C-alpha positions as CSV (number, residue, x, y, z in Angstrom):
1,X,-0.1,0.1,0.0
2,X,1.3,3.4,-1.0
3,X,0.2,7.0,-1.0
4,X,0.6,8.8,-4.4
5,X,3.7,8.8,-6.8
6,X,4.6,5.7,-4.7
7,X,5.7,7.2,-1.7
8,X,5.4,4.5,1.6
9,X,3.5,5.7,4.7
10,X,4.9,5.3,7.9
11,X,3.9,2.6,10.3
12,X,4.3,3.6,13.9
13,X,4.3,0.1,15.3
14,X,5.1,-0.9,18.9
15,X,8.5,-3.1,18.5
16,X,10.3,-5.9,20.7
17,X,13.9,-5.4,20.6
18,X,16.0,-8.2,20.1
19,X,16.8,-10.3,23.4
20,X,18.3,-14.1,22.2
21,X,18.3,-15.8,19.3
22,X,16.1,-19.0,19.4
23,X,18.6,-21.0,17.5
24,X,21.5,-20.4,19.5
25,X,19.2,-21.3,22.5
26,X,18.3,-24.6,20.8
27,X,21.6,-25.8,20.1
28,X,22.7,-24.7,24.0
29,X,20.1,-26.5,25.4
30,X,20.4,-29.7,23.1
31,X,24.2,-30.1,23.9
32,X,23.5,-29.1,27.8
33,X,21.2,-32.2,27.8
34,X,24.1,-34.6,26.0
35,X,26.4,-33.5,28.2
36,X,24.6,-34.3,31.4
37,X,23.7,-37.7,30.0
38,X,28.0,-38.0,29.2
39,X,28.7,-37.2,32.8
40,X,26.3,-39.8,33.9
41,X,28.9,-42.2,33.1
42,X,31.7,-40.3,35.1
43,X,31.4,-42.4,38.7
44,X,31.8,-45.9,37.0
45,X,35.3,-44.4,36.3
46,X,38.2,-45.1,38.9
47,X,41.0,-42.8,39.9
48,X,42.6,-40.2,38.1
49,X,41.3,-41.0,34.8
50,X,38.1,-39.1,36.2
51,X,39.3,-35.9,35.9
52,X,40.9,-37.0,32.8
53,X,37.5,-38.1,31.1
54,X,35.5,-35.0,32.6
55,X,37.8,-32.9,31.0
56,X,37.7,-34.9,27.7
57,X,33.7,-34.6,27.6
58,X,33.8,-31.0,28.5
59,X,36.1,-29.9,25.9
60,X,34.8,-32.2,23.0
61,X,31.3,-30.8,23.6
62,X,32.5,-27.3,23.9
63,X,33.8,-27.8,20.5
64,X,30.8,-29.2,19.0
65,X,28.6,-26.6,20.0
66,X,30.6,-23.9,19.3
67,X,31.1,-25.0,15.8
68,X,27.0,-25.6,15.3
69,X,26.8,-22.1,16.8
70,X,28.7,-20.2,14.7
71,X,26.7,-20.6,11.8
72,X,24.0,-19.2,13.2
73,X,25.5,-16.0,15.2
74,X,25.4,-12.4,13.7
75,X,28.8,-10.9,14.5
76,X,31.3,-12.3,12.9
77,X,32.2,-8.8,11.8
78,X,30.7,-5.4,13.3
79,X,30.6,-1.8,13.0
80,X,29.2,0.5,15.5
81,X,28.9,4.3,16.1
82,X,27.1,6.9,18.0
83,X,25.8,9.9,15.7
84,X,22.8,12.6,15.3
85,X,20.8,11.1,12.1
86,X,17.6,11.9,10.3
87,X,15.4,9.7,11.7
88,X,13.0,9.2,8.6
89,X,12.4,10.2,5.1
90,X,10.5,13.8,4.8
91,X,10.9,14.5,8.1
92,X,13.8,17.4,9.5
93,X,13.5,15.3,13.2
94,X,17.0,14.4,14.1
95,X,17.8,11.7,16.9
96,X,21.1,11.0,18.9
97,X,21.8,7.2,18.7
98,X,24.0,4.0,18.5
99,X,24.0,2.3,15.3
100,X,25.1,-0.9,14.5
101,X,25.9,-3.3,11.7
102,X,26.4,-7.0,12.7
103,X,27.5,-9.1,10.1
104,X,26.4,-12.8,10.2
105,X,27.2,-15.9,7.7
106,X,23.5,-16.0,6.3
107,X,22.6,-12.0,6.6
108,X,23.2,-8.8,8.4
109,X,21.6,-7.2,11.4
110,X,21.1,-3.4,11.7
111,X,20.5,-2.1,15.0
112,X,19.4,1.5,16.0
113,X,18.7,2.4,19.6
114,X,18.0,6.1,20.6
115,X,19.7,7.8,23.5
116,X,17.7,8.3,24.9
117,X,15.5,5.0,23.6
118,X,12.0,7.3,23.8
119,X,12.3,10.2,21.7
120,X,9.3,12.3,19.9
121,X,7.1,10.3,21.5
122,X,8.2,7.0,19.8
123,X,10.5,4.1,21.5
124,X,13.6,4.3,19.1
125,X,14.8,0.7,19.3
126,X,15.3,-1.5,16.0
127,X,16.9,-4.8,15.3
128,X,16.5,-5.6,11.4
129,X,17.8,-9.0,9.9
130,X,18.3,-8.9,6.0
131,X,19.3,-12.2,5.0
132,X,21.0,-13.8,1.8
133,X,19.0,-16.5,1.2
134,X,16.2,-14.0,0.3
135,X,16.8,-11.4,-2.5
136,X,18.1,-8.5,-0.9
137,X,15.7,-6.1,-3.6
138,X,12.5,-7.5,-2.1
139,X,13.6,-7.4,1.7
140,X,15.0,-3.3,1.1
141,X,11.7,-2.7,-0.6
142,X,9.9,-4.4,2.7
143,X,11.8,-2.3,4.8
144,X,10.3,0.5,2.9
145,X,7.3,-0.3,3.0
146,X,7.6,-0.7,6.8
147,X,8.8,2.8,7.2
148,X,11.6,2.2,8.6
149,X,14.2,4.8,10.2
150,X,16.8,6.5,7.4
151,X,20.0,5.2,9.0
152,X,18.7,1.5,8.4
153,X,17.8,2.0,5.3
154,X,20.9,3.7,4.4
155,X,22.9,0.8,5.7
156,X,20.6,-1.9,4.1
157,X,20.8,-0.1,0.3
158,X,24.7,-0.6,0.6
159,X,24.1,-4.5,0.2
160,X,21.5,-4.5,-2.7
161,X,22.5,-5.2,-5.8
162,X,22.0,-2.4,-7.3
163,X,24.5,-0.6,-5.0
164,X,27.8,0.8,-6.5
165,X,29.7,-1.2,-3.7
166,X,28.9,-4.2,-4.6
167,X,29.2,-5.7,-0.9
168,X,26.6,-8.2,-1.5
169,X,28.5,-10.6,-3.9
170,X,31.7,-10.6,-1.5
171,X,29.6,-11.0,1.9
172,X,27.3,-13.4,0.3
173,X,29.9,-15.9,-1.1
174,X,32.2,-15.5,1.6
175,X,29.7,-16.2,4.0
176,X,28.3,-19.4,2.1
177,X,31.5,-20.8,1.9
178,X,32.3,-20.0,5.7
179,X,29.3,-21.9,6.6
180,X,29.9,-25.0,4.4
181,X,33.6,-25.6,5.8
182,X,32.0,-24.8,9.5
183,X,29.3,-27.9,8.8
184,X,32.1,-30.0,7.5
185,X,33.9,-29.5,10.4
186,X,31.2,-30.5,12.5
187,X,30.7,-33.6,10.6
188,X,34.5,-34.3,11.3
189,X,34.3,-33.5,14.6
190,X,31.2,-36.4,15.0
191,X,33.5,-38.7,13.5
192,X,36.3,-38.2,15.6
193,X,34.1,-38.9,18.5
194,X,32.8,-42.1,17.1
195,X,36.2,-43.2,16.5
196,X,37.6,-42.3,19.4
197,X,34.9,-44.4,21.7
198,X,35.7,-47.6,19.3
199,X,38.4,-46.8,20.2
200,X,40.6,-46.2,16.7
201,X,42.7,-43.5,18.8
202,X,45.0,-42.9,15.7
203,X,42.1,-42.2,12.7
204,X,40.1,-40.3,15.8
205,X,43.2,-38.1,15.8
206,X,43.3,-37.5,12.0
207,X,39.7,-36.5,12.0
208,X,40.4,-34.0,15.2
209,X,43.3,-32.3,13.1
210,X,40.9,-32.0,10.3
211,X,38.5,-30.4,12.0
212,X,40.6,-28.2,13.2
213,X,41.8,-27.4,9.7
214,X,38.2,-26.5,8.6
215,X,37.5,-24.1,11.2
216,X,40.6,-22.3,9.9
217,X,39.9,-22.6,6.3
218,X,36.2,-21.2,7.8
219,X,37.9,-18.2,8.8
220,X,40.1,-17.9,5.9
221,X,37.0,-17.9,3.6
222,X,34.9,-15.1,5.8
223,X,38.0,-12.9,5.9
224,X,37.8,-12.4,2.2
225,X,35.4,-9.8,2.9
226,X,38.3,-7.7,3.8
227,X,39.0,-8.1,0.1
228,X,35.9,-6.2,-1.1
229,X,35.9,-2.4,-2.2
230,X,36.3,-0.3,0.8
231,X,32.7,1.1,1.1
232,X,32.3,4.3,3.5
233,X,29.2,4.2,5.4
234,X,28.8,7.6,6.5
235,X,25.8,8.7,8.6
236,X,25.4,12.2,9.5
237,X,28.5,13.7,10.2
238,X,30.7,10.8,11.3
239,X,31.3,7.1,9.8
240,X,32.5,3.7,10.7
241,X,34.3,0.6,9.1
242,X,33.7,-3.3,9.5
243,X,36.1,-5.2,11.7
244,X,36.0,-8.5,12.9
245,X,33.9,-9.4,15.8
246,X,33.5,-11.8,18.8
247,X,32.4,-14.8,16.5
248,X,35.6,-15.0,14.4
249,X,37.7,-14.5,17.4
250,X,35.7,-17.5,19.1
251,X,36.5,-19.6,16.1
252,X,40.0,-18.6,16.2
253,X,39.9,-20.1,20.0
254,X,38.3,-23.3,19.1
255,X,40.5,-24.1,16.6
256,X,43.4,-24.0,19.3
257,X,41.3,-25.4,21.8
258,X,40.8,-28.4,19.4
259,X,44.9,-28.9,19.4
260,X,44.5,-29.2,23.1
261,X,42.1,-31.7,22.5
262,X,44.6,-33.8,20.5
263,X,47.4,-33.4,23.0
264,X,45.4,-34.4,25.7
265,X,44.1,-37.7,23.5
266,X,47.2,-38.7,22.8
267,X,49.2,-37.5,26.0
268,X,46.7,-38.5,28.3
269,X,46.7,-41.3,31.4
């Protein structure tokens, strides 16, 4: 629905800010149940081996849950700024807000939070998801129809096919390859645990090494976004640049943690 000449109306909806990802919560709960069931076998292990098996189970499950969770996090890279910006189109209203761009493997999240949150009798607290799976042009059109604030529309427009920045191509394919290598790492992790329980220690070690390798491959795939043409995000009088964030460094720590797991397997009691 539009006004005349294709101008979209604004919808003053009561929005609920993002609290926690349902997918991540499900992943964590599944692995917690699995950890609890595996820890039940510890009383049957005697001596110093009990502590050794406790550490091995916790490290292995931590690596597994991180590999799966990293596929669904939205903070592989991010950029933040606080600035004064025009709130909506066809309006001279200027708001002071925290603006954030969070890049994941499947899309981007754009956040906008006012300082203070309530300005112009409206709650300014947005968290909008734009996915690579769908056509960005369609999602951008939906954002226009919703009447989202100008800063969100400005950032989302940078990732459309028609944008001269061309960010969508590098970011989408980098995310796809990074996700594919992470799922391969998860398959290697499962095979390693199966072989370890048989036990086939030598081949389990090979699969654990492959798990760490594919985690590092996913980081290398995602890091190619830095090869994309640098596009300036200028809002108001300020600008920001995208940098690596928590999930990227967590992947690095997990890959190194897998090396520790391999060491404990070979030199355990």
